[in-house]
Z-matrix of the N, CA and C atoms (Angstrom, degrees):
N
C 1 1.441
C 2 1.530 1 109.76
N 3 1.287 2 115.01 1 145.61
C 4 1.468 3 120.79 2 -177.92
C 5 1.524 4 112.19 3 -62.99
N 6 1.313 5 116.98 4 -34.37
C 7 1.466 6 119.03 5 -177.38
C 8 1.525 7 112.91 6 -63.96
N 9 1.312 8 117.24 7 -24.38
C 10 1.465 9 121.20 8 179.37
C 11 1.525 10 112.48 9 -87.87
N 12 1.321 11 116.99 10 -7.19
C 13 1.463 12 121.60 11 -177.37
C 14 1.528 13 108.78 12 -99.11
N 15 1.332 14 117.76 13 117.76
C 16 1.467 15 120.04 14 -176.77
C 17 1.530 16 114.56 15 -65.62
N 18 1.329 17 117.64 16 -10.87
C 19 1.474 18 119.95 17 177.79
C 20 1.520 19 112.02 18 -76.94
N 21 1.319 20 117.91 19 -11.85
C 22 1.457 21 122.27 20 -177.25
C 23 1.522 22 111.04 21 -113.17
N 24 1.320 23 115.49 22 144.50
C 25 1.462 24 121.76 23 172.48
C 26 1.520 25 108.45 24 -137.73
N 27 1.302 26 115.66 25 160.07
C 28 1.459 27 121.28 26 176.64
C 29 1.522 28 107.42 27 -101.30
N 30 1.308 29 115.87 28 129.41
C 31 1.454 30 121.35 29 177.89
C 32 1.530 31 107.59 30 -109.61
N 33 1.303 32 117.03 31 127.42
C 34 1.467 33 122.06 32 -176.84
C 35 1.521 34 112.64 33 -90.89
N 36 1.315 35 117.26 34 20.59
C 37 1.463 36 122.32 35 -174.86
C 38 1.528 37 112.81 36 -51.92
N 39 1.318 38 117.76 37 -43.12
C 40 1.466 39 120.13 38 -176.48
C 41 1.523 40 111.82 39 -80.85
N 42 1.311 41 117.05 40 -26.10
C 43 1.465 42 120.39 41 177.45
C 44 1.522 43 109.79 42 -73.98
N 45 1.322 44 116.11 43 -39.38
C 46 1.462 45 120.67 44 -176.24
C 47 1.528 46 113.26 45 -81.67
N 48 1.314 47 117.87 46 -15.80
C 49 1.468 48 120.71 47 179.41
C 50 1.523 49 109.44 48 -70.73
N 51 1.311 50 116.82 49 133.71
C 52 1.465 51 119.78 50 177.43
C 53 1.523 52 109.33 51 -82.57
N 54 1.296 53 116.03 52 148.85
C 55 1.461 54 120.76 53 179.62
C 56 1.514 55 111.75 54 77.17
N 57 1.311 56 115.18 55 -161.92
C 58 1.458 57 120.73 56 -179.62
C 59 1.520 58 110.47 57 -69.71
N 60 1.315 59 114.97 58 148.37
C 61 1.457 60 120.69 59 179.55
C 62 1.521 61 108.49 60 -120.12
N 63 1.319 62 116.37 61 125.18
C 64 1.447 63 121.57 62 -179.73
C 65 1.527 64 109.64 63 -117.05
N 66 1.308 65 116.04 64 147.45
C 67 1.458 66 121.73 65 -179.55
C 68 1.514 67 111.56 66 -53.73
N 69 1.310 68 117.56 67 -42.23
C 70 1.458 69 121.03 68 -178.42
C 71 1.527 70 110.75 69 -60.13
N 72 1.324 71 117.74 70 -36.59
C 73 1.464 72 121.13 71 178.69
C 74 1.530 73 110.86 72 -66.50
N 75 1.316 74 115.99 73 -42.37
C 76 1.463 75 120.66 74 179.11
C 77 1.519 76 110.83 75 -64.83
N 78 1.312 77 117.41 76 -44.82
C 79 1.461 78 120.42 77 179.58
C 80 1.527 79 111.42 78 -65.64
N 81 1.322 80 117.15 79 -37.04
C 82 1.470 81 120.57 80 175.95
C 83 1.531 82 110.56 81 -60.74
N 84 1.320 83 115.56 82 -44.33
C 85 1.468 84 120.12 83 179.34
C 86 1.522 85 110.83 84 -62.62
N 87 1.326 86 117.40 85 -44.07
C 88 1.465 87 119.92 86 178.16
C 89 1.530 88 111.04 87 -64.32
N 90 1.315 89 117.71 88 -36.85
C 91 1.465 90 120.71 89 177.78
C 92 1.530 91 110.63 90 -63.29
N 93 1.325 92 116.52 91 -35.93
C 94 1.462 93 120.14 92 177.78
C 95 1.530 94 111.49 93 -73.43
N 96 1.308 95 116.36 94 -41.30
C 97 1.471 96 120.86 95 -179.39
C 98 1.527 97 112.60 96 -68.05
N 99 1.333 98 114.75 97 -40.66
C 100 1.465 99 120.96 98 -173.39
C 101 1.527 100 110.28 99 -128.40
N 102 1.326 101 117.86 100 68.23
C 103 1.465 102 120.72 101 -172.14
C 104 1.527 103 114.89 102 -63.40
N 105 1.312 104 118.11 103 -24.14
C 106 1.462 105 120.38 104 -178.02
C 107 1.525 106 113.42 105 -98.32
N 108 1.315 107 117.08 106 4.97
C 109 1.464 108 121.11 107 -178.20
C 110 1.526 109 111.44 108 -96.90
N 111 1.315 110 115.27 109 148.74
C 112 1.466 111 120.08 110 172.26
C 113 1.524 112 107.28 111 -83.97
N 114 1.305 113 116.03 112 140.31
C 115 1.454 114 121.21 113 179.04
C 116 1.522 115 109.51 114 -113.32
N 117 1.335 116 115.60 115 136.61
C 118 1.458 117 122.56 116 178.17
C 119 1.516 118 107.82 117 -122.14
N 120 1.319 119 116.20 118 133.87
C 121 1.460 120 121.46 119 -179.19
C 122 1.521 121 107.99 120 -119.20
N 123 1.331 122 115.44 121 112.76
C 124 1.463 123 120.86 122 -179.81
C 125 1.516 124 109.34 123 -90.11
N 126 1.312 125 116.50 124 130.10
C 127 1.452 126 120.37 125 176.56
C 128 1.517 127 109.73 126 -148.88
N 129 1.312 128 115.22 127 154.69
C 130 1.459 129 121.39 128 -179.47
C 131 1.523 130 111.19 129 -79.22
N 132 1.319 131 113.96 130 164.70
C 133 1.469 132 119.43 131 -178.64
C 134 1.535 133 110.96 132 -63.15
N 135 1.336 134 116.68 133 -29.99
C 136 1.469 135 119.42 134 178.70
C 137 1.529 136 111.04 135 -65.79
N 138 1.323 137 116.95 136 -42.07
C 139 1.468 138 120.67 137 177.07
C 140 1.520 139 110.67 138 -70.09
N 141 1.330 140 116.82 139 -40.40
C 142 1.458 141 120.88 140 179.31
C 143 1.531 142 110.90 141 -59.41
N 144 1.317 143 116.91 142 -37.47
C 145 1.468 144 121.45 143 -179.32
C 146 1.527 145 111.80 144 -63.23
N 147 1.313 146 117.16 145 -24.03
C 148 1.471 147 121.45 146 -178.41
C 149 1.525 148 112.78 147 -106.40
N 150 1.314 149 117.12 148 7.72
C 151 1.464 150 121.46 149 -174.89
C 152 1.523 151 112.51 150 -56.19
N 153 1.303 152 117.61 151 -34.21
C 154 1.466 153 120.00 152 -179.41
C 155 1.535 154 112.39 153 -65.05
N 156 1.323 155 117.90 154 -13.32
C 157 1.463 156 122.30 155 179.26
C 158 1.531 157 112.29 156 -96.70
N 159 1.310 158 117.26 157 -4.74
C 160 1.459 159 121.69 158 -178.57
C 161 1.523 160 110.41 159 -74.10
N 162 1.295 161 115.60 160 156.74
C 163 1.458 162 120.98 161 174.86
C 164 1.527 163 108.51 162 -65.12
N 165 1.322 164 116.59 163 125.42
C 166 1.461 165 124.20 164 177.98
C 167 1.532 166 112.70 165 49.90
N 168 1.327 167 115.24 166 51.43
C 169 1.460 168 121.31 167 -177.24
C 170 1.526 169 112.64 168 -55.63
N 171 1.306 170 117.94 169 -41.38
C 172 1.472 171 120.43 170 179.67
C 173 1.526 172 110.74 171 -63.22
N 174 1.308 173 116.47 172 -36.04
C 175 1.470 174 119.96 173 178.30
C 176 1.527 175 110.71 174 -69.45
N 177 1.336 176 117.18 175 -38.69
C 178 1.471 177 121.11 176 176.07
C 179 1.519 178 109.62 177 -55.92
N 180 1.330 179 115.79 178 -47.56
C 181 1.469 180 120.67 179 -178.68
C 182 1.514 181 111.33 180 -65.39
N 183 1.316 182 117.82 181 -31.19
C 184 1.467 183 120.06 182 -179.80
C 185 1.537 184 111.90 183 -78.93
N 186 1.304 185 117.85 184 -19.77
C 187 1.463 186 121.28 185 -177.08
C 188 1.519 187 114.16 186 -92.65
N 189 1.330 188 117.35 187 -16.04
C 190 1.464 189 119.51 188 -177.17
C 191 1.517 190 110.52 189 -153.65
N 192 1.310 191 114.91 190 152.32
C 193 1.465 192 120.81 191 173.36
C 194 1.531 193 106.69 192 -78.41
N 195 1.306 194 116.42 193 125.69
C 196 1.471 195 119.66 194 177.63
C 197 1.521 196 109.21 195 -81.08
N 198 1.312 197 115.08 196 133.68
C 199 1.464 198 121.48 197 179.73
C 200 1.516 199 107.34 198 -126.59
C-alpha cells in the first residue's frame, strides 16, 4: 500500500481548494511549488478519450507527462 511507502505522501490540495477543482489548476500549483521537477499524470484510457473536453486540455498536456 502506498501509505506504508515513505516515497509517497497525500496532498490535500484539491480537498482544501474552495469551489470547483480542475486538473489544470492542480498541475499549475505543482509547477509553481516544484518548478524543477518532472510531473507525471496517470489516467485511464476512458479519461484519456475525453481529454479534449477537459478545461485547458492543451495546458494539462504541457504541464505533465501523460501516462
